[in-house]
Backbone of each chain as nested JSON, in Angstrom:
{
  "chains": [
    {"id": "A", "residues": [
      {"number": 1, "name": "UNK", "atoms": {"N": [44.339, -23.587, -60.975], "CA": [43.997, -23.163, -59.606], "C": [45.283, -22.936, -58.825]}},
      {"number": 2, "name": "UNK", "atoms": {"N": [45.2, -22.16, -57.761], "CA": [46.379, -21.729, -56.982], "C": [46.385, -22.458, -55.636]}},
      {"number": 3, "name": "UNK", "atoms": {"N": [47.227, -23.503, -55.572], "CA": [47.259, -24.349, -54.369], "C": [47.653, -23.561, -53.118]}},
      {"number": 4, "name": "UNK", "atoms": {"N": [48.62, -22.64, -53.276], "CA": [49.065, -21.875, -52.088], "C": [47.944, -20.949, -51.598]}},
      {"number": 5, "name": "UNK", "atoms": {"N": [47.188, -20.361, -52.534], "CA": [46.048, -19.522, -52.122], "C": [45.015, -20.403, -51.421]}},
      {"number": 6, "name": "UNK", "atoms": {"N": [44.865, -21.632, -51.94], "CA": [43.933, -22.575, -51.314], "C": [44.387, -22.963, -49.921]}},
      {"number": 7, "name": "UNK", "atoms": {"N": [45.703, -23.102, -49.757], "CA": [46.246, -23.454, -48.432], "C": [45.924, -22.344, -47.431]}},
      {"number": 8, "name": "UNK", "atoms": {"N": [45.967, -21.088, -47.909], "CA": [45.662, -19.951, -46.997], "C": [44.203, -20.031, -46.561]}},
      {"number": 9, "name": "UNK", "atoms": {"N": [43.309, -20.286, -47.506], "CA": [41.88, -20.387, -47.143], "C": [41.69, -21.536, -46.155]}},
      {"number": 10, "name": "UNK", "atoms": {"N": [42.328, -22.688, -46.479], "CA": [42.195, -23.856, -45.598], "C": [42.688, -23.516, -44.199]}},
      {"number": 11, "name": "UNK", "atoms": {"N": [43.803, -22.759, -44.163], "CA": [44.416, -22.427, -42.879], "C": [43.571, -21.48, -42.037]}},
      {"number": 12, "name": "UNK", "atoms": {"N": [42.704, -20.742, -42.673], "CA": [41.883, -19.8, -41.891], "C": [40.458, -20.313, -41.695]}},
      {"number": 13, "name": "UNK", "atoms": {"N": [39.849, -20.892, -42.751], "CA": [38.421, -21.224, -42.655], "C": [38.109, -22.704, -42.464]}},
      {"number": 14, "name": "UNK", "atoms": {"N": [39.058, -23.591, -42.776], "CA": [38.702, -25.023, -42.815], "C": [39.38, -25.847, -41.718]}},
      {"number": 15, "name": "UNK", "atoms": {"N": [40.574, -25.377, -41.294], "CA": [41.407, -26.26, -40.47], "C": [40.814, -26.632, -39.129]}},
      {"number": 16, "name": "UNK", "atoms": {"N": [39.996, -25.771, -38.552], "CA": [39.447, -26.066, -37.227], "C": [38.688, -27.394, -37.229]}},
      {"number": 17, "name": "UNK", "atoms": {"N": [37.91, -27.621, -38.292], "CA": [37.13, -28.875, -38.346], "C": [37.815, -29.926, -39.222]}},
      {"number": 18, "name": "UNK", "atoms": {"N": [38.422, -29.492, -40.341], "CA": [38.929, -30.453, -41.318], "C": [40.439, -30.671, -41.246]}},
      {"number": 19, "name": "UNK", "atoms": {"N": [41.145, -29.837, -40.47], "CA": [42.605, -29.926, -40.415], "C": [43.23, -29.295, -41.638]}},
      {"number": 20, "name": "UNK", "atoms": {"N": [44.428, -28.728, -41.516], "CA": [45.122, -28.181, -42.677], "C": [45.508, -29.317, -43.629]}},
      {"number": 21, "name": "UNK", "atoms": {"N": [45.757, -30.503, -43.043], "CA": [46.149, -31.667, -43.859], "C": [44.938, -32.493, -44.291]}},
      {"number": 22, "name": "UNK", "atoms": {"N": [43.739, -31.982, -43.986], "CA": [42.539, -32.664, -44.463], "C": [42.111, -33.853, -43.635]}},
      {"number": 23, "name": "UNK", "atoms": {"N": [42.737, -34.038, -42.464], "CA": [42.281, -35.103, -41.56], "C": [41.368, -34.454, -40.525]}},
      {"number": 24, "name": "UNK", "atoms": {"N": [40.104, -34.898, -40.52], "CA": [39.089, -34.223, -39.708], "C": [39.48, -34.186, -38.235]}},
      {"number": 25, "name": "UNK", "atoms": {"N": [39.206, -33.045, -37.627], "CA": [39.528, -32.84, -36.209], "C": [38.329, -33.184, -35.328]}},
      {"number": 26, "name": "UNK", "atoms": {"N": [37.14, -33.199, -35.903], "CA": [35.924, -33.508, -35.143], "C": [35.163, -34.584, -35.907]}},
      {"number": 27, "name": "UNK", "atoms": {"N": [34.485, -35.491, -35.183], "CA": [33.861, -36.641, -35.843], "C": [32.709, -36.282, -36.783]}},
      {"number": 28, "name": "UNK", "atoms": {"N": [32.109, -35.104, -36.62], "CA": [31.004, -34.785, -37.536], "C": [31.511, -34.237, -38.867]}},
      {"number": 29, "name": "UNK", "atoms": {"N": [32.809, -33.951, -38.948], "CA": [33.366, -33.419, -40.203], "C": [34.096, -34.534, -40.946]}},
      {"number": 30, "name": "UNK", "atoms": {"N": [34.022, -34.535, -42.272], "CA": [34.731, -35.541, -43.052], "C": [36.198, -35.158, -43.266]}},
      {"number": 31, "name": "UNK", "atoms": {"N": [37.025, -36.192, -43.56], "CA": [38.377, -35.917, -44.027], "C": [38.257, -35.307, -45.427]}},
      {"number": 32, "name": "UNK", "atoms": {"N": [39.143, -34.4, -45.772], "CA": [39.159, -33.811, -47.118], "C": [40.442, -34.194, -47.846]}},
      {"number": 33, "name": "UNK", "atoms": {"N": [41.379, -34.798, -47.124], "CA": [42.706, -35.096, -47.686], "C": [42.57, -35.951, -48.937]}},
      {"number": 34, "name": "UNK", "atoms": {"N": [43.173, -35.508, -50.028], "CA": [43.237, -36.308, -51.244], "C": [41.925, -36.474, -51.991]}},
      {"number": 35, "name": "UNK", "atoms": {"N": [40.868, -35.803, -51.534], "CA": [39.597, -35.915, -52.272], "C": [39.787, -35.284, -53.656]}},
      {"number": 36, "name": "UNK", "atoms": {"N": [39.037, -35.743, -54.625], "CA": [39.206, -35.181, -55.983], "C": [38.669, -33.751, -56.023]}},
      {"number": 37, "name": "UNK", "atoms": {"N": [39.281, -32.948, -56.874], "CA": [38.833, -31.545, -57.026], "C": [37.374, -31.505, -57.465]}},
      {"number": 38, "name": "UNK", "atoms": {"N": [36.994, -32.432, -58.312], "CA": [35.607, -32.47, -58.809], "C": [34.641, -32.634, -57.644]}},
      {"number": 39, "name": "UNK", "atoms": {"N": [34.953, -33.582, -56.751], "CA": [34.052, -33.833, -55.625], "C": [34.016, -32.629, -54.677]}},
      {"number": 40, "name": "UNK", "atoms": {"N": [35.194, -32.112, -54.356], "CA": [35.259, -30.994, -53.397], "C": [34.524, -29.778, -53.947]}},
      {"number": 41, "name": "UNK", "atoms": {"N": [34.762, -29.454, -55.216], "CA": [34.069, -28.305, -55.817], "C": [32.558, -28.517, -55.788]}},
      {"number": 42, "name": "UNK", "atoms": {"N": [32.134, -29.734, -56.166], "CA": [30.688, -29.992, -56.233], "C": [30.054, -29.795, -54.851]}},
      {"number": 43, "name": "UNK", "atoms": {"N": [30.756, -30.268, -53.792], "CA": [30.159, -30.14, -52.449], "C": [30.128, -28.68, -51.994]}},
      {"number": 44, "name": "UNK", "atoms": {"N": [31.228, -27.938, -52.244], "CA": [31.25, -26.524, -51.827], "C": [30.195, -25.716, -52.59]}},
      {"number": 45, "name": "UNK", "atoms": {"N": [30.05, -26.02, -53.887], "CA": [29.019, -25.312, -54.665], "C": [27.623, -25.673, -54.151]}},
      {"number": 46, "name": "UNK", "atoms": {"N": [27.455, -26.945, -53.776], "CA": [26.134, -27.379, -53.265], "C": [25.827, -26.7, -51.923]}},
      {"number": 47, "name": "UNK", "atoms": {"N": [26.834, -26.573, -51.064], "CA": [26.605, -25.866, -49.789], "C": [26.328, -24.387, -50.052]}},
      {"number": 48, "name": "UNK", "atoms": {"N": [27.011, -23.811, -51.016], "CA": [26.82, -22.384, -51.329], "C": [25.428, -22.144, -51.931]}},
      {"number": 49, "name": "UNK", "atoms": {"N": [24.974, -23.064, -52.766], "CA": [23.668, -22.871, -53.429], "C": [22.512, -23.342, -52.541]}},
      {"number": 50, "name": "UNK", "atoms": {"N": [22.838, -24.145, -51.535], "CA": [21.788, -24.661, -50.654], "C": [21.299, -26.035, -51.072]}},
      {"number": 51, "name": "UNK", "atoms": {"N": [21.858, -26.555, -52.197], "CA": [21.448, -27.89, -52.659], "C": [21.815, -28.93, -51.596]}},
      {"number": 52, "name": "UNK", "atoms": {"N": [22.92, -28.685, -50.915], "CA": [23.288, -29.509, -49.761], "C": [23.337, -28.607, -48.555]}},
      {"number": 53, "name": "UNK", "atoms": {"N": [22.858, -29.115, -47.397], "CA": [22.79, -28.209, -46.24], "C": [23.501, -28.778, -45.029]}},
      {"number": 54, "name": "UNK", "atoms": {"N": [24.191, -27.904, -44.304], "CA": [24.808, -28.272, -43.027], "C": [24.972, -26.972, -42.254]}},
      {"number": 55, "name": "UNK", "atoms": {"N": [24.681, -27.03, -40.95], "CA": [24.644, -25.758, -40.212], "C": [25.978, -25.017, -40.296]}},
      {"number": 56, "name": "UNK", "atoms": {"N": [27.078, -25.74, -40.311], "CA": [28.392, -25.057, -40.401], "C": [28.706, -24.681, -41.858]}},
      {"number": 57, "name": "UNK", "atoms": {"N": [28.628, -25.68, -42.721], "CA": [29.125, -25.481, -44.096], "C": [28.274, -24.499, -44.889]}},
      {"number": 58, "name": "UNK", "atoms": {"N": [26.992, -24.422, -44.583], "CA": [26.142, -23.463, -45.314], "C": [26.625, -22.042, -45.045]}},
      {"number": 59, "name": "UNK", "atoms": {"N": [27.12, -21.811, -43.824], "CA": [27.627, -20.479, -43.468], "C": [29.004, -20.248, -44.103]}},
      {"number": 60, "name": "UNK", "atoms": {"N": [29.88, -21.24, -43.951], "CA": [31.256, -21.105, -44.466], "C": [31.254, -20.885, -45.983]}},
      {"number": 61, "name": "UNK", "atoms": {"N": [30.39, -21.646, -46.677], "CA": [30.439, -21.623, -48.151], "C": [29.789, -20.369, -48.734]}},
      {"number": 62, "name": "UNK", "atoms": {"N": [28.954, -19.73, -47.949], "CA": [28.142, -18.616, -48.46], "C": [29.0, -17.566, -49.169]}},
      {"number": 63, "name": "UNK", "atoms": {"N": [30.143, -17.231, -48.563], "CA": [30.942, -16.116, -49.095], "C": [32.123, -16.558, -49.927]}},
      {"number": 64, "name": "UNK", "atoms": {"N": [32.205, -17.85, -50.27], "CA": [33.344, -18.305, -51.08], "C": [33.092, -17.953, -52.551]}},
      {"number": 65, "name": "UNK", "atoms": {"N": [34.112, -17.385, -53.199], "CA": [33.993, -17.113, -54.637], "C": [34.314, -18.401, -55.405]}},
      {"number": 66, "name": "UNK", "atoms": {"N": [34.017, -18.395, -56.688], "CA": [34.369, -19.556, -57.519], "C": [35.867, -19.828, -57.426]}},
      {"number": 67, "name": "UNK", "atoms": {"N": [36.635, -18.734, -57.364], "CA": [38.096, -18.866, -57.324], "C": [38.538, -19.49, -55.986]}},
      {"number": 68, "name": "UNK", "atoms": {"N": [37.927, -19.02, -54.888], "CA": [38.234, -19.598, -53.57], "C": [37.974, -21.11, -53.59]}},
      {"number": 69, "name": "UNK", "atoms": {"N": [36.808, -21.472, -54.148], "CA": [36.403, -22.881, -54.174], "C": [37.419, -23.694, -54.984]}},
      {"number": 70, "name": "UNK", "atoms": {"N": [37.813, -23.167, -56.144], "CA": [38.778, -23.887, -56.981], "C": [40.115, -24.028, -56.248]}},
      {"number": 71, "name": "UNK", "atoms": {"N": [40.541, -22.958, -55.573], "CA": [41.849, -22.993, -54.907], "C": [41.864, -23.918, -53.695]}},
      {"number": 72, "name": "UNK", "atoms": {"N": [40.823, -23.86, -52.861], "CA": [40.835, -24.714, -51.66], "C": [40.651, -26.179, -52.06]}},
      {"number": 73, "name": "UNK", "atoms": {"N": [39.889, -26.409, -53.134], "CA": [39.744, -27.794, -53.631], "C": [41.094, -28.294, -54.149]}},
      {"number": 74, "name": "UNK", "atoms": {"N": [41.843, -27.407, -54.792], "CA": [43.157, -27.81, -55.316], "C": [44.103, -28.148, -54.165]}},
      {"number": 75, "name": "UNK", "atoms": {"N": [44.017, -27.373, -53.081], "CA": [44.893, -27.632, -51.935], "C": [44.625, -29.033, -51.352]}},
      {"number": 76, "name": "UNK", "atoms": {"N": [43.358, -29.279, -51.006], "CA": [43.071, -30.55, -50.341], "C": [43.293, -31.745, -51.267]}},
      {"number": 77, "name": "UNK", "atoms": {"N": [43.046, -31.558, -52.559], "CA": [43.236, -32.719, -53.455], "C": [44.718, -32.993, -53.711]}},
      {"number": 78, "name": "UNK", "atoms": {"N": [45.564, -32.005, -53.392], "CA": [47.009, -32.202, -53.611], "C": [47.655, -33.002, -52.474]}},
      {"number": 79, "name": "UNK", "atoms": {"N": [46.883, -33.253, -51.419], "CA": [47.437, -33.976, -50.272], "C": [47.451, -35.466, -50.609]}},
      {"number": 80, "name": "UNK", "atoms": {"N": [48.593, -36.122, -50.399], "CA": [48.717, -37.546, -50.744], "C": [48.24, -38.395, -49.567]}},
      {"number": 81, "name": "UNK", "atoms": {"N": [47.406, -39.387, -49.847], "CA": [46.888, -40.217, -48.761], "C": [47.202, -41.681, -49.028]}},
      {"number": 82, "name": "UNK", "atoms": {"N": [47.252, -42.445, -47.949], "CA": [47.349, -43.905, -48.075], "C": [46.237, -44.499, -47.22]}},
      {"number": 83, "name": "UNK", "atoms": {"N": [45.819, -45.721, -47.553], "CA": [44.762, -46.388, -46.796], "C": [45.172, -47.832, -46.555]}},
      {"number": 84, "name": "UNK", "atoms": {"N": [45.029, -48.269, -45.3], "CA": [45.431, -49.635, -44.964], "C": [44.254, -50.341, -44.317]}},
      {"number": 85, "name": "UNK", "atoms": {"N": [43.751, -51.374, -44.988], "CA": [42.585, -52.088, -44.488], "C": [42.962, -52.942, -43.283]}},
      {"number": 86, "name": "UNK", "atoms": {"N": [42.029, -53.116, -42.325], "CA": [42.281, -54.023, -41.213], "C": [42.3, -55.461, -41.751]}},
      {"number": 87, "name": "UNK", "atoms": {"N": [43.011, -56.363, -40.998], "CA": [43.166, -57.746, -41.49], "C": [41.824, -58.459, -41.446]}}
    ]},
    {"id": "B", "residues": [
      {"number": 1, "name": "UNK", "atoms": {"N": [29.072, -52.859, -33.73], "CA": [28.822, -53.115, -35.152], "C": [29.742, -54.238, -35.62]}},
      {"number": 2, "name": "UNK", "atoms": {"N": [29.391, -54.855, -36.72], "CA": [30.113, -56.028, -37.235], "C": [30.924, -55.62, -38.465]}},
      {"number": 3, "name": "UNK", "atoms": {"N": [32.243, -55.419, -38.246], "CA": [33.109, -54.939, -39.333], "C": [33.142, -55.917, -40.515]}},
      {"number": 4, "name": "UNK", "atoms": {"N": [33.172, -57.213, -40.235], "CA": [33.224, -58.189, -41.358], "C": [31.928, -58.15, -42.168]}},
      {"number": 5, "name": "UNK", "atoms": {"N": [30.799, -57.977, -41.486], "CA": [29.527, -57.865, -42.229], "C": [29.566, -56.586, -43.069]}},
      {"number": 6, "name": "UNK", "atoms": {"N": [30.156, -55.545, -42.492], "CA": [30.29, -54.289, -43.226], "C": [31.193, -54.436, -44.432]}},
      {"number": 7, "name": "UNK", "atoms": {"N": [32.253, -55.224, -44.279], "CA": [33.171, -55.46, -45.4], "C": [32.428, -56.143, -46.541]}},
      {"number": 8, "name": "UNK", "atoms": {"N": [31.502, -57.048, -46.182], "CA": [30.723, -57.756, -47.231], "C": [29.855, -56.754, -47.996]}},
      {"number": 9, "name": "UNK", "atoms": {"N": [29.2, -55.866, -47.276], "CA": [28.351, -54.868, -47.943], "C": [29.221, -53.982, -48.838]}},
      {"number": 10, "name": "UNK", "atoms": {"N": [30.365, -53.549, -48.272], "CA": [31.269, -52.676, -49.049], "C": [31.704, -53.393, -50.326]}},
      {"number": 11, "name": "UNK", "atoms": {"N": [31.978, -54.697, -50.175], "CA": [32.476, -55.469, -51.308], "C": [31.445, -55.678, -52.398]}},
      {"number": 12, "name": "UNK", "atoms": {"N": [30.186, -55.572, -52.042], "CA": [29.153, -55.782, -53.077], "C": [28.552, -54.46, -53.548]}},
      {"number": 13, "name": "UNK", "atoms": {"N": [28.282, -53.551, -52.597], "CA": [27.529, -52.353, -53.002], "C": [28.362, -51.076, -53.128]}},
      {"number": 14, "name": "UNK", "atoms": {"N": [29.533, -51.03, -52.535], "CA": [30.235, -49.736, -52.448], "C": [31.529, -49.696, -53.273]}},
      {"number": 15, "name": "UNK", "atoms": {"N": [32.144, -50.867, -53.453], "CA": [33.533, -50.856, -53.959], "C": [33.666, -50.31, -55.359]}},
      {"number": 16, "name": "UNK", "atoms": {"N": [32.646, -50.452, -56.176], "CA": [32.772, -49.986, -57.563], "C": [33.129, -48.507, -57.623]}},
      {"number": 17, "name": "UNK", "atoms": {"N": [32.5, -47.7, -56.744], "CA": [32.783, -46.26, -56.779], "C": [33.768, -45.862, -55.678]}},
      {"number": 18, "name": "UNK", "atoms": {"N": [33.646, -46.476, -54.5], "CA": [34.412, -46.026, -53.34], "C": [35.64, -46.896, -53.042]}},
      {"number": 19, "name": "UNK", "atoms": {"N": [35.743, -48.073, -53.7], "CA": [36.854, -48.988, -53.395], "C": [36.568, -49.747, -52.125]}},
      {"number": 20, "name": "UNK", "atoms": {"N": [37.064, -50.982, -52.017], "CA": [36.901, -51.745, -50.783], "C": [37.711, -51.083, -49.661]}},
      {"number": 21, "name": "UNK", "atoms": {"N": [38.825, -50.443, -50.064], "CA": [39.69, -49.778, -49.072], "C": [39.288, -48.308, -48.868]}},
      {"number": 22, "name": "UNK", "atoms": {"N": [38.189, -47.911, -49.495], "CA": [37.685, -46.561, -49.252], "C": [38.38, -45.469, -50.033]}},
      {"number": 23, "name": "UNK", "atoms": {"N": [39.22, -45.864, -51.014], "CA": [39.834, -44.853, -51.89], "C": [39.003, -44.816, -53.169]}},
      {"number": 24, "name": "UNK", "atoms": {"N": [38.409, -43.635, -53.423], "CA": [37.424, -43.534, -54.509], "C": [38.027, -43.956, -55.849]}},
      {"number": 25, "name": "UNK", "atoms": {"N": [37.213, -44.669, -56.621], "CA": [37.631, -45.167, -57.938], "C": [37.216, -44.189, -59.035]}},
      {"number": 26, "name": "UNK", "atoms": {"N": [36.267, -43.32, -58.752], "CA": [35.801, -42.339, -59.74], "C": [35.809, -40.968, -59.081]}},
      {"number": 27, "name": "UNK", "atoms": {"N": [36.106, -39.915, -59.854], "CA": [36.277, -38.587, -59.24], "C": [35.017, -37.985, -58.636]}},
      {"number": 28, "name": "UNK", "atoms": {"N": [33.851, -38.453, -59.037], "CA": [32.646, -37.862, -58.431], "C": [32.316, -38.493, -57.085]}},
      {"number": 29, "name": "UNK", "atoms": {"N": [33.024, -39.566, -56.73], "CA": [32.758, -40.218, -55.449], "C": [33.849, -39.826, -54.451]}},
      {"number": 30, "name": "UNK", "atoms": {"N": [33.479, -39.657, -53.188], "CA": [34.485, -39.332, -52.172], "C": [35.204, -40.576, -51.665]}},
      {"number": 31, "name": "UNK", "atoms": {"N": [36.399, -40.349, -51.102], "CA": [37.056, -41.408, -50.339], "C": [36.227, -41.645, -49.071]}},
      {"number": 32, "name": "UNK", "atoms": {"N": [36.18, -42.889, -48.615], "CA": [35.479, -43.196, -47.363], "C": [36.459, -43.709, -46.316]}},
      {"number": 33, "name": "UNK", "atoms": {"N": [37.69, -43.973, -46.749], "CA": [38.686, -44.589, -45.866], "C": [38.881, -43.753, -44.61]}},
      {"number": 34, "name": "UNK", "atoms": {"N": [38.76, -44.395, -43.464], "CA": [39.068, -43.738, -42.203], "C": [38.087, -42.663, -41.763]}},
      {"number": 35, "name": "UNK", "atoms": {"N": [37.001, -42.472, -42.497], "CA": [36.01, -41.47, -42.065], "C": [35.39, -41.94, -40.753]}},
      {"number": 36, "name": "UNK", "atoms": {"N": [34.958, -41.016, -39.935], "CA": [34.379, -41.403, -38.639], "C": [33.03, -42.088, -38.855]}},
      {"number": 37, "name": "UNK", "atoms": {"N": [32.702, -43.02, -37.958], "CA": [31.417, -43.726, -38.051], "C": [30.263, -42.736, -37.966]}},
      {"number": 38, "name": "UNK", "atoms": {"N": [30.429, -41.723, -37.142], "CA": [29.365, -40.719, -36.978], "C": [29.073, -40.047, -38.316]}},
      {"number": 39, "name": "UNK", "atoms": {"N": [30.144, -39.651, -39.008], "CA": [29.932, -38.962, -40.284], "C": [29.325, -39.904, -41.326]}},
      {"number": 40, "name": "UNK", "atoms": {"N": [29.869, -41.117, -41.425], "CA": [29.38, -42.064, -42.437], "C": [27.914, -42.415, -42.199]}},
      {"number": 41, "name": "UNK", "atoms": {"N": [27.578, -42.679, -40.948], "CA": [26.177, -43.004, -40.639], "C": [25.27, -41.841, -41.0]}},
      {"number": 42, "name": "UNK", "atoms": {"N": [25.686, -40.634, -40.603], "CA": [24.835, -39.459, -40.858], "C": [24.589, -39.293, -42.364]}},
      {"number": 43, "name": "UNK", "atoms": {"N": [25.635, -39.533, -43.188], "CA": [25.448, -39.342, -44.638], "C": [24.552, -40.435, -45.22]}},
      {"number": 44, "name": "UNK", "atoms": {"N": [24.757, -41.696, -44.783], "CA": [23.919, -42.782, -45.306], "C": [22.463, -42.594, -44.89]}},
      {"number": 45, "name": "UNK", "atoms": {"N": [22.265, -42.14, -43.643], "CA": [20.883, -41.905, -43.201], "C": [20.263, -40.746, -43.988]}},
      {"number": 46, "name": "UNK", "atoms": {"N": [21.087, -39.74, -44.284], "CA": [20.573, -38.58, -45.038], "C": [20.209, -38.99, -46.469]}},
      {"number": 47, "name": "UNK", "atoms": {"N": [21.019, -39.842, -47.071], "CA": [20.691, -40.313, -48.426], "C": [19.44, -41.184, -48.378]}},
      {"number": 48, "name": "UNK", "atoms": {"N": [19.309, -41.994, -47.326], "CA": [18.141, -42.882, -47.209], "C": [16.86, -42.059, -46.984]}},
      {"number": 49, "name": "UNK", "atoms": {"N": [16.949, -41.018, -46.177], "CA": [15.753, -40.204, -45.856], "C": [15.482, -39.165, -46.952]}},
      {"number": 50, "name": "UNK", "atoms": {"N": [16.485, -38.876, -47.77], "CA": [16.306, -37.877, -48.819], "C": [16.778, -36.5, -48.397]}},
      {"number": 51, "name": "UNK", "atoms": {"N": [17.275, -36.398, -47.13], "CA": [17.777, -35.102, -46.647], "C": [18.971, -34.686, -47.503]}},
      {"number": 52, "name": "UNK", "atoms": {"N": [19.74, -35.668, -47.94], "CA": [20.835, -35.413, -48.898], "C": [20.53, -36.222, -50.155]}},
      {"number": 53, "name": "UNK", "atoms": {"N": [20.783, -35.644, -51.317], "CA": [20.399, -36.363, -52.546], "C": [21.57, -36.525, -53.499]}},
      {"number": 54, "name": "UNK", "atoms": {"N": [21.634, -37.718, -54.112], "CA": [22.62, -37.963, -55.158], "C": [22.033, -39.097, -55.998]}},
      {"number": 55, "name": "UNK", "atoms": {"N": [22.168, -38.969, -57.332], "CA": [21.464, -39.952, -58.174], "C": [21.869, -41.389, -57.852]}},
      {"number": 56, "name": "UNK", "atoms": {"N": [23.142, -41.615, -57.517], "CA": [23.565, -42.98, -57.182], "C": [23.193, -43.331, -55.734]}},
      {"number": 57, "name": "UNK", "atoms": {"N": [23.621, -42.473, -54.823], "CA": [23.517, -42.826, -53.409], "C": [22.068, -42.899, -52.924]}},
      {"number": 58, "name": "UNK", "atoms": {"N": [21.198, -42.111, -53.519], "CA": [19.783, -42.177, -53.095], "C": [19.233, -43.569, -53.375]}},
      {"number": 59, "name": "UNK", "atoms": {"N": [19.7, -44.182, -54.461], "CA": [19.241, -45.541, -54.816], "C": [19.907, -46.569, -53.896]}},
      {"number": 60, "name": "UNK", "atoms": {"N": [21.228, -46.451, -53.756], "CA": [21.981, -47.436, -52.951], "C": [21.483, -47.445, -51.505]}},
      {"number": 61, "name": "UNK", "atoms": {"N": [21.225, -46.263, -50.969], "CA": [20.903, -46.185, -49.534], "C": [19.473, -46.6, -49.231]}},
      {"number": 62, "name": "UNK", "atoms": {"N": [18.628, -46.569, -50.243], "CA": [17.185, -46.793, -50.038], "C": [16.926, -48.085, -49.254]}},
      {"number": 63, "name": "UNK", "atoms": {"N": [17.637, -49.159, -49.576], "CA": [17.323, -50.466, -48.975], "C": [18.27, -50.863, -47.852]}},
      {"number": 64, "name": "UNK", "atoms": {"N": [19.106, -49.928, -47.392], "CA": [20.023, -50.285, -46.308], "C": [19.276, -50.241, -44.976]}},
      {"number": 65, "name": "UNK", "atoms": {"N": [19.468, -51.281, -44.157], "CA": [18.864, -51.27, -42.817], "C": [19.775, -50.467, -41.883]}},
      {"number": 66, "name": "UNK", "atoms": {"N": [19.277, -50.167, -40.721], "CA": [20.107, -49.472, -39.728], "C": [21.367, -50.285, -39.425]}},
      {"number": 67, "name": "UNK", "atoms": {"N": [21.185, -51.614, -39.398], "CA": [22.309, -52.501, -39.088], "C": [23.339, -52.462, -40.233]}},
      {"number": 68, "name": "UNK", "atoms": {"N": [22.846, -52.493, -41.476], "CA": [23.755, -52.397, -42.622], "C": [24.578, -51.11, -42.53]}},
      {"number": 69, "name": "UNK", "atoms": {"N": [23.895, -50.023, -42.236], "CA": [24.551, -48.714, -42.169], "C": [25.624, -48.725, -41.079]}},
      {"number": 70, "name": "UNK", "atoms": {"N": [25.27, -49.261, -39.903], "CA": [26.246, -49.307, -38.802], "C": [27.444, -50.164, -39.193]}},
      {"number": 71, "name": "UNK", "atoms": {"N": [27.185, -51.299, -39.847], "CA": [28.276, -52.22, -40.193], "C": [29.189, -51.667, -41.282]}},
      {"number": 72, "name": "UNK", "atoms": {"N": [28.615, -51.09, -42.32], "CA": [29.468, -50.584, -43.41], "C": [30.241, -49.347, -42.941]}},
      {"number": 73, "name": "UNK", "atoms": {"N": [29.606, -48.56, -42.048], "CA": [30.32, -47.404, -41.47], "C": [31.49, -47.895, -40.621]}},
      {"number": 74, "name": "UNK", "atoms": {"N": [31.276, -48.986, -39.894], "CA": [32.346, -49.534, -39.047], "C": [33.505, -50.033, -39.916]}},
      {"number": 75, "name": "UNK", "atoms": {"N": [33.177, -50.657, -41.051], "CA": [34.242, -51.145, -41.933], "C": [35.116, -49.986, -42.438]}},
      {"number": 76, "name": "UNK", "atoms": {"N": [34.469, -49.011, -43.026], "CA": [35.27, -47.936, -43.621], "C": [36.014, -47.118, -42.57]}},
      {"number": 77, "name": "UNK", "atoms": {"N": [35.428, -46.968, -41.385], "CA": [36.137, -46.154, -40.377], "C": [37.296, -46.928, -39.763]}},
      {"number": 78, "name": "UNK", "atoms": {"N": [37.308, -48.26, -39.951], "CA": [38.411, -49.064, -39.391], "C": [39.659, -49.015, -40.276]}},
      {"number": 79, "name": "UNK", "atoms": {"N": [39.519, -48.408, -41.448], "CA": [40.669, -48.356, -42.362], "C": [41.604, -47.245, -41.904]}},
      {"number": 80, "name": "UNK", "atoms": {"N": [42.897, -47.555, -41.774], "CA": [43.865, -46.569, -41.281], "C": [44.376, -45.727, -42.453]}},
      {"number": 81, "name": "UNK", "atoms": {"N": [44.388, -44.414, -42.269], "CA": [44.85, -43.55, -43.364], "C": [45.992, -42.656, -42.894]}},
      {"number": 82, "name": "UNK", "atoms": {"N": [46.785, -42.221, -43.865], "CA": [47.803, -41.21, -43.58], "C": [47.624, -40.103, -44.622]}},
      {"number": 83, "name": "UNK", "atoms": {"N": [48.072, -38.908, -44.267], "CA": [47.953, -37.773, -45.193], "C": [49.272, -37.014, -45.197]}},
      {"number": 84, "name": "UNK", "atoms": {"N": [49.766, -36.724, -46.395], "CA": [51.042, -36.024, -46.515], "C": [50.837, -34.772, -47.347]}},
      {"number": 85, "name": "UNK", "atoms": {"N": [51.03, -33.613, -46.722], "CA": [50.815, -32.342, -47.407], "C": [51.926, -32.076, -48.422]}},
      {"number": 86, "name": "UNK", "atoms": {"N": [51.595, -31.42, -49.537], "CA": [52.645, -31.027, -50.477], "C": [53.53, -29.963, -49.82]}},
      {"number": 87, "name": "UNK", "atoms": {"N": [54.807, -29.836, -50.314], "CA": [55.74, -28.879, -49.671], "C": [55.287, -27.452, -49.923]}}
    ]}
  ]
}
């Protein structure tokens, strides 16, 4: 998959809600940073097929090609994340 | 919501796939670390009602009370995350 091509898609279609770095900008959207490619692809395919539904994502995913999905999933999964639990 | 009660639920029902710190242990599961309470609650309620379906989560969510959902969402959203984009 082509991470830079995925970054372009993220920069145009995803960043408003999910951020270019995958940290959600709005509370109804999930973070995508560091998610596995398997999970991201499965969700985008589910939104595209209608198996999973969301008023925003059903529209966004409709026109994504398999290649777009692979590339944008590669971009977000390439982001390194850390998690720190509260005491 | 009660973050410590949520930590207990996470430690028994969620950690195997999602990690206690919300970093997924298996590629088919998403990270939950730092996700907003609104998003986490909406997904757990959707799995419980059947609006969203997954072979694992439909079972796990079936017996969660509203209070359980609020508490476990509070735990995972309290985890601090950072994201670092590749160059």
